[in-house]
GULODREN-548619 format. One line per 10 residues: number of its first residue (from 0); their letters; for each residue y, x, z of C-alpha. Coordinates in steps of 0.1 Angstrom, whole numbers, plus 5000, padded with zeros to 4 digits. Example, Ala and Ser with C-alpha at 12.3 -4.5 7.8 and 13.67 -1.06 7.14 Angstrom:
2
0 = AS = 4955/5123/5078 ~ 4989/5137/5071 $
//
This chain:
524
0 = XXXXXXXXXX = 5857/5115/8835 ~ 5828/5091/8830 ~ 5804/5121/8825 ~ 5815/5136/8858 ~ 5810/5103/8877 ~ 5775/5100/8862 ~ 5767/5135/8873 ~ 5779/5128/8909 ~ 5757/5097/8911 ~ 5726/5119/8904 $
10 = XXXXXXXXXX = 5735/5145/8930 ~ 5726/5149/8967 ~ 5745/5172/8990 ~ 5779/5173/8974 ~ 5810/5174/8996 ~ 5843/5155/8993 ~ 5870/5165/9017 ~ 5905/5150/9019 ~ 5936/5163/9035 ~ 5926/5199/9034 $
20 = XXXXXXXXXX = 5955/5224/9033 ~ 5940/5245/9005 ~ 5923/5231/8974 ~ 5899/5255/8958 ~ 5884/5250/8923 ~ 5851/5267/8919 ~ 5845/5273/8882 ~ 5813/5284/8864 ~ 5824/5292/8828 ~ 5794/5276/8811 $
30 = XXXXXXXXXX = 5777/5243/8810 ~ 5768/5222/8841 ~ 5730/5227/8838 ~ 5734/5264/8836 ~ 5760/5267/8864 ~ 5740/5245/8888 ~ 5710/5269/8883 ~ 5732/5297/8896 ~ 5725/5302/8933 ~ 5759/5319/8938 $
40 = XXXXXXXXXX = 5777/5286/8930 ~ 5758/5269/8958 ~ 5765/5297/8983 ~ 5802/5299/8977 ~ 5806/5261/8975 ~ 5790/5258/9010 ~ 5810/5287/9024 ~ 5843/5274/9013 ~ 5837/5238/9024 ~ 5826/5250/9058 $
50 = XXXXXXXXXX = 5862/5262/9063 ~ 5882/5234/9080 ~ 5914/5239/9060 ~ 5897/5243/9026 ~ 5882/5217/9002 ~ 5862/5231/8973 ~ 5853/5212/8941 ~ 5833/5223/8910 ~ 5841/5227/8873 ~ 5819/5235/8843 $
60 = XXXXXXXXXX = 5825/5239/8806 ~ 5840/5220/8788 ~ 5854/5196/8814 ~ 5886/5205/8832 ~ 5883/5176/8857 ~ 5864/5183/8889 ~ 5829/5169/8894 ~ 5837/5156/8929 ~ 5870/5137/8924 ~ 5879/5142/8887 $
70 = XXXXXXXXXX = 5910/5161/8897 ~ 5926/5182/8869 ~ 5919/5220/8872 ~ 5956/5228/8871 ~ 5962/5208/8903 ~ 5943/5232/8926 ~ 5959/5260/8947 ~ 5932/5286/8939 ~ 5909/5287/8910 ~ 5878/5309/8914 $
80 = XXXXXXXXXX = 5856/5318/8884 ~ 5821/5331/8889 ~ 5816/5355/8860 ~ 5780/5367/8856 ~ 5779/5375/8819 ~ 5802/5393/8794 ~ 5798/5365/8769 ~ 5814/5340/8793 ~ 5847/5359/8792 ~ 5856/5338/8762 $
90 = XXXXXXXXXX = 5847/5306/8781 ~ 5872/5316/8808 ~ 5899/5317/8782 ~ 5887/5284/8767 ~ 5888/5265/8800 ~ 5922/5278/8810 ~ 5935/5267/8776 ~ 5920/5233/8780 ~ 5936/5230/8814 ~ 5970/5241/8801 $
100 = XXXXXXXXXX = 5971/5270/8825 ~ 5990/5301/8815 ~ 5965/5327/8804 ~ 5983/5358/8816 ~ 5988/5367/8852 ~ 6023/5381/8845 ~ 6034/5347/8830 ~ 6025/5326/8861 ~ 6051/5314/8886 ~ 6051/5299/8921 $
110 = XXXXXXXXXX = 6041/5266/8905 ~ 6008/5280/8891 ~ 5975/5284/8909 ~ 5962/5318/8920 ~ 5932/5326/8897 ~ 5905/5349/8909 ~ 5871/5361/8896 ~ 5839/5371/8914 ~ 5803/5378/8904 ~ 5786/5409/8888 $
120 = XXXXXXXXXX = 5811/5413/8860 ~ 5841/5412/8883 ~ 5824/5438/8906 ~ 5814/5464/8881 ~ 5844/5464/8857 ~ 5873/5439/8861 ~ 5896/5457/8835 ~ 5887/5436/8804 ~ 5898/5405/8824 ~ 5927/5422/8842 $
130 = XXXXXXXXXX = 5954/5404/8821 ~ 5940/5370/8830 ~ 5930/5371/8867 ~ 5954/5375/8896 ~ 5927/5391/8917 ~ 5890/5401/8917 ~ 5864/5399/8944 ~ 5846/5433/8944 ~ 5813/5427/8961 ~ 5798/5398/8980 $
140 = XXXXXXXXXX = 5819/5367/8986 ~ 5806/5359/9021 ~ 5823/5390/9034 ~ 5855/5389/9013 ~ 5865/5352/9009 ~ 5872/5343/9046 ~ 5900/5370/9050 ~ 5912/5362/9015 ~ 5916/5325/9023 ~ 5934/5334/9055 $
150 = XXXXXXXXXX = 5961/5352/9035 ~ 5965/5324/9010 ~ 5968/5298/9037 ~ 6000/5316/9049 ~ 6017/5301/9019 ~ 6039/5331/9011 ~ 6058/5335/8978 ~ 6034/5342/8949 ~ 6042/5380/8946 ~ 6040/5385/8984 $
160 = XXXXXXXXXX = 6007/5366/8985 ~ 5993/5389/8957 ~ 6005/5420/8975 ~ 5990/5409/9008 ~ 5956/5399/8993 ~ 5955/5433/8976 ~ 5952/5447/9012 ~ 5921/5427/9019 ~ 5890/5448/9018 ~ 5871/5442/8986 $
170 = XXXXXXXXXX = 5900/5425/8967 ~ 5914/5441/8935 ~ 5948/5429/8923 ~ 5958/5443/8889 ~ 5995/5439/8898 ~ 5991/5462/8928 ~ 5963/5486/8917 ~ 5946/5508/8942 ~ 5912/5521/8952 ~ 5889/5492/8962 $
180 = XXXXXXXXXX = 5856/5495/8980 ~ 5828/5471/8973 ~ 5820/5449/9003 ~ 5785/5437/9011 ~ 5767/5416/9036 ~ 5747/5438/9060 ~ 5725/5410/9076 ~ 5714/5384/9051 ~ 5700/5362/9079 ~ 5736/5354/9090 $
190 = XXXXXXXXXX = 5741/5335/9057 ~ 5710/5317/9045 ~ 5712/5311/9008 ~ 5696/5281/8992 ~ 5704/5251/8970 ~ 5731/5230/8985 ~ 5736/5203/8958 ~ 5704/5188/8946 ~ 5702/5175/8910 ~ 5675/5172/8883 $
200 = XXXXXXXXXX = 5701/5183/8857 ~ 5696/5220/8858 ~ 5679/5246/8836 ~ 5648/5248/8859 ~ 5650/5218/8882 ~ 5642/5238/8913 ~ 5652/5242/8949 ~ 5665/5278/8950 ~ 5660/5302/8979 ~ 5672/5338/8980 $
210 = XXXXXXXXXX = 5646/5361/8995 ~ 5666/5394/8991 ~ 5695/5412/8975 ~ 5697/5446/8959 ~ 5669/5467/8945 ~ 5659/5502/8955 ~ 5639/5513/8925 ~ 5667/5533/8908 ~ 5660/5522/8873 ~ 5688/5541/8855 $
220 = XXXXXXXXXX = 5698/5513/8831 ~ 5702/5486/8858 ~ 5736/5478/8871 ~ 5722/5454/8898 ~ 5702/5483/8913 ~ 5734/5503/8919 ~ 5762/5476/8925 ~ 5741/5456/8950 ~ 5728/5484/8972 ~ 5713/5487/8997 $
230 = XXXXXXXXXX = 5682/5466/8993 ~ 5681/5439/9020 ~ 5654/5413/9028 ~ 5658/5380/9046 ~ 5634/5375/9075 ~ 5603/5354/9070 ~ 5614/5331/9098 ~ 5646/5322/9080 ~ 5628/5317/9047 ~ 5602/5294/9063 $
240 = XXXXXXXXXX = 5631/5273/9078 ~ 5646/5270/9043 ~ 5613/5259/9029 ~ 5610/5233/9056 ~ 5645/5220/9048 ~ 5635/5217/9011 ~ 5604/5195/9018 ~ 5625/5163/9017 ~ 5634/5169/8981 ~ 5599/5176/8968 $
250 = XXXXXXXXXX = 5611/5201/8943 ~ 5595/5233/8931 ~ 5607/5263/8952 ~ 5625/5289/8931 ~ 5624/5323/8949 ~ 5654/5344/8939 ~ 5658/5382/8941 ~ 5657/5413/8921 ~ 5620/5417/8924 ~ 5602/5390/8944 $
260 = XXXXXXXXXX = 5570/5409/8945 ~ 5588/5436/8965 ~ 5593/5412/8994 ~ 5572/5427/9023 ~ 5557/5394/9033 ~ 5554/5378/8999 ~ 5517/5367/9004 ~ 5526/5349/9037 ~ 5556/5332/9021 ~ 5535/5320/8991 $
270 = XXXXXXXXXX = 5509/5306/9015 ~ 5536/5288/9035 ~ 5551/5272/9004 ~ 5517/5260/8991 ~ 5506/5248/9025 ~ 5538/5227/9025 ~ 5524/5210/8994 ~ 5553/5225/8973 ~ 5551/5243/8940 ~ 5569/5276/8935 $
280 = XXXXXXXXXX = 5584/5299/8909 ~ 5600/5334/8910 ~ 5630/5349/8893 ~ 5612/5381/8886 ~ 5585/5405/8898 ~ 5574/5441/8893 ~ 5541/5448/8878 ~ 5535/5476/8903 ~ 5539/5453/8933 ~ 5526/5420/8921 $
290 = XXXXXXXXXX = 5497/5406/8942 ~ 5467/5384/8934 ~ 5481/5358/8959 ~ 5515/5357/8942 ~ 5500/5352/8907 ~ 5476/5325/8919 ~ 5503/5307/8937 ~ 5525/5307/8906 ~ 5496/5294/8884 ~ 5488/5266/8909 $
300 = XXXXXXXXXX = 5525/5257/8907 ~ 5523/5252/8869 ~ 5532/5286/8856 ~ 5522/5289/8819 ~ 5536/5323/8809 ~ 5535/5355/8829 ~ 5564/5378/8822 ~ 5562/5416/8826 ~ 5590/5440/8820 ~ 5577/5474/8810 $
310 = XXXXXXXXXX = 5611/5481/8792 ~ 5596/5512/8775 ~ 5564/5523/8759 ~ 5560/5560/8763 ~ 5556/5582/8794 ~ 5586/5602/8783 ~ 5608/5571/8784 ~ 5594/5559/8817 ~ 5607/5592/8831 ~ 5641/5588/8813 $
320 = XXXXXXXXXX = 5647/5553/8827 ~ 5630/5560/8860 ~ 5609/5529/8858 ~ 5578/5541/8874 ~ 5554/5516/8860 ~ 5521/5530/8848 ~ 5500/5514/8821 ~ 5475/5507/8848 ~ 5502/5486/8866 ~ 5509/5466/8834 $
330 = XXXXXXXXXX = 5473/5460/8825 ~ 5465/5450/8862 ~ 5493/5424/8862 ~ 5481/5409/8830 ~ 5445/5410/8842 ~ 5456/5390/8873 ~ 5472/5365/8850 ~ 5441/5361/8829 ~ 5419/5358/8860 ~ 5442/5330/8872 $
340 = XXXXXXXXXX = 5438/5312/8838 ~ 5469/5322/8819 ~ 5469/5324/8781 ~ 5505/5335/8774 ~ 5523/5367/8783 ~ 5559/5378/8777 ~ 5569/5415/8776 ~ 5604/5428/8779 ~ 5614/5460/8760 ~ 5646/5478/8752 $
350 = XXXXXXXXXX = 5654/5500/8722 ~ 5683/5524/8718 ~ 5680/5540/8752 ~ 5694/5575/8759 ~ 5671/5603/8747 ~ 5649/5578/8728 ~ 5634/5587/8695 ~ 5616/5565/8670 ~ 5583/5580/8682 ~ 5590/5562/8716 $
360 = XXXXXXXXXX = 5595/5530/8697 ~ 5561/5535/8680 ~ 5547/5539/8716 ~ 5558/5503/8723 ~ 5538/5491/8693 ~ 5508/5512/8704 ~ 5510/5498/8740 ~ 5513/5462/8726 ~ 5483/5468/8702 ~ 5461/5479/8731 $
370 = XXXXXXXXXX = 5473/5451/8753 ~ 5466/5425/8726 ~ 5430/5439/8724 ~ 5427/5436/8762 ~ 5439/5400/8763 ~ 5419/5388/8734 ~ 5429/5353/8722 ~ 5459/5352/8746 ~ 5494/5352/8731 ~ 5519/5380/8735 $
380 = XXXXXXXXXX = 5556/5375/8731 ~ 5577/5407/8729 ~ 5614/5403/8738 ~ 5630/5434/8723 ~ 5667/5439/8728 ~ 5693/5467/8723 ~ 5701/5487/8754 ~ 5737/5480/8766 ~ 5752/5508/8788 ~ 5767/5494/8820 $
390 = XXXXXXXXXX = 5793/5508/8844 ~ 5781/5523/8877 ~ 5747/5533/8864 ~ 5735/5568/8854 ~ 5737/5556/8818 ~ 5774/5546/8819 ~ 5781/5577/8798 ~ 5755/5568/8771 ~ 5763/5556/8736 ~ 5754/5523/8723 $
400 = XXXXXXXXXX = 5728/5531/8696 ~ 5741/5528/8660 ~ 5730/5498/8639 ~ 5710/5519/8615 ~ 5688/5533/8643 ~ 5683/5499/8659 ~ 5673/5483/8626 ~ 5649/5511/8620 ~ 5634/5506/8655 ~ 5629/5469/8649 $
410 = XXXXXXXXXX = 5614/5475/8615 ~ 5588/5498/8630 ~ 5578/5472/8656 ~ 5576/5444/8631 ~ 5557/5465/8606 ~ 5531/5479/8630 ~ 5525/5445/8647 ~ 5527/5421/8618 ~ 5489/5420/8613 ~ 5482/5412/8650 $
420 = XXXXXXXXXX = 5475/5375/8653 ~ 5491/5360/8684 ~ 5519/5385/8687 ~ 5555/5374/8683 ~ 5587/5395/8684 ~ 5621/5380/8694 ~ 5653/5399/8696 ~ 5690/5395/8704 ~ 5713/5401/8674 ~ 5727/5437/8672 $
430 = XXXXXXXXXX = 5762/5424/8668 ~ 5760/5403/8699 ~ 5748/5433/8719 ~ 5776/5454/8704 ~ 5802/5429/8717 ~ 5785/5429/8751 ~ 5787/5468/8751 ~ 5824/5468/8742 ~ 5832/5443/8770 ~ 5810/5459/8796 $
440 = XXXXXXXXXX = 5829/5493/8793 ~ 5862/5479/8782 ~ 5897/5487/8795 ~ 5931/5470/8793 ~ 5933/5475/8756 ~ 5902/5453/8753 ~ 5918/5429/8778 ~ 5946/5424/8752 ~ 5919/5411/8728 ~ 5900/5390/8753 $
450 = XXXXXXXXXX = 5931/5371/8763 ~ 5934/5360/8726 ~ 5897/5351/8722 ~ 5880/5318/8731 ~ 5848/5327/8713 ~ 5827/5357/8702 ~ 5837/5351/8666 ~ 5874/5349/8675 ~ 5870/5382/8695 ~ 5855/5399/8664 $
460 = XXXXXXXXXX = 5884/5386/8643 ~ 5910/5398/8667 ~ 5892/5432/8671 ~ 5891/5436/8633 ~ 5928/5428/8630 ~ 5938/5452/8658 ~ 5943/5490/8657 ~ 5913/5495/8680 ~ 5883/5514/8667 ~ 5852/5496/8682 $
470 = XXXXXXXXXX = 5833/5529/8680 ~ 5856/5543/8707 ~ 5839/5519/8731 ~ 5804/5523/8718 ~ 5804/5562/8718 ~ 5789/5586/8743 ~ 5814/5594/8771 ~ 5822/5629/8782 ~ 5810/5640/8817 ~ 5845/5646/8829 $
480 = XXXXXXXXXX = 5861/5616/8812 ~ 5881/5592/8833 ~ 5864/5558/8831 ~ 5882/5524/8833 ~ 5863/5515/8865 ~ 5866/5548/8883 ~ 5891/5532/8908 ~ 5863/5511/8923 ~ 5841/5525/8951 ~ 5805/5512/8951 $
490 = XXXXXXXXXX = 5796/5535/8981 ~ 5783/5564/8961 ~ 5802/5592/8942 ~ 5804/5596/8905 ~ 5787/5630/8907 ~ 5756/5612/8921 ~ 5753/5591/8890 ~ 5759/5621/8868 ~ 5731/5640/8885 ~ 5708/5611/8878 $
500 = XXXXXXXXXX = 5719/5611/8841 ~ 5710/5648/8840 ~ 5677/5641/8857 ~ 5670/5616/8830 ~ 5677/5642/8803 ~ 5653/5666/8821 ~ 5626/5638/8824 ~ 5627/5639/8862 ~ 5620/5609/8883 ~ 5638/5598/8915 $
510 = XXXXXXXXXX = 5621/5582/8945 ~ 5629/5546/8954 ~ 5651/5539/8984 ~ 5634/5544/9018 ~ 5644/5540/9054 ~ 5666/5569/9065 ~ 5675/5579/9030 ~ 5711/5592/9026 ~ 5710/5604/8990 ~ 5734/5581/8973 $
520 = XXXX = 5758/5575/9002 ~ 5756/5537/9005 ~ 5737/5540/9038 ~ 5757/5568/9053 $
//
């Protein structure tokens, strides 16, 4: 309790409401400094507290007392978890256990809160969590939560409430399964998205502003590029107003979006932020759209490391993943960084992708070698991680590469680059990536394991003691196989994704989204 009071004293912008008809607990199943760096928490917190009959308070691991009023989690009417990462599934279990809330939806009664999940993981495959959550928000909360709250405020018996919220567009209730269509915000300017609660105790200590949602580049491994279509930008006028509102806090501006450099007026926005005597940072950018002005603005703001995500090293694999970055793009981005005075560069790569061979891994080493020669005494850090196939991507049918292959790939990189001074390789553990792959494409059999697991280690123990063969979830899926998430509608048909998978096999690229495009169906 003392820790929560201490946190509240350091915050500006929090809201405490009394007498509201509905008490909503907004939970981020990770630590406070991580959760407060998640812009989605700020967006939903403001949205719910703007409703006259709703009071929303926050919870973070491991506390089960609210930040605002130190009220126990089990005293709220609705508990909403924002689930962004598969590894946090176990933290959901842990927090419910700590709060002494029944873990399974089928064991709860009229005296228990309604427990819902939103965020990327809830949107692309809710089944591994379907025994825990009463309902899932499929899509963007600004569109779905207002009608959801209206139903809950009717105060019907529990089962009637669940049945009625299952009829709300974008809500999936496992007790009343049906086809659910993802809902998304058509005009971002209607809901400006920025930091609401200001505190220094975050991962990055920034004032966050969302520039855009979605991505139209069609990278075939990327769930965000498919589950958050179509690409949408906020107007420069709205972003300028948000920058103006941030001045009073004097914090670095953190621009959020799938690829900040794709924002059409990024140079004007950078100038506006710097002219306001504020520093800036970006969540990510693409090497093929980065500008001199953006890099210089970042360096002036204190950037020490420029991050580029080639993902692959060979032309063949560029065609497979449909990431149309050329070596010229990569070298140009690095050159802009060097010209601005940077000495450290980070490169993201994946191994174990569909149709990849060890020769393609050697191409990563070759690209790195040539890049190191280009940057001279500058340092290169390679983040090399196993590819994890995700639902609602063209690679949802792909296998998770076997351990022997992944170890061989890492051995090649370490062997060929070991004599290069100033080159470091870091990598996620293969076992951790395997668990992520099992959860990402899991079904209700996996849900039976998740509900018994409050840690990754516990999950592995439960999995080992079960009759489930983990290879069943890591294998390649058949083209006509029924997938656990097929009942969800992201706005495009399954055959569209399969055609993209086949284009990957044929080394054919696909154009990025463009105005008037009707290919995938989202913009029909």
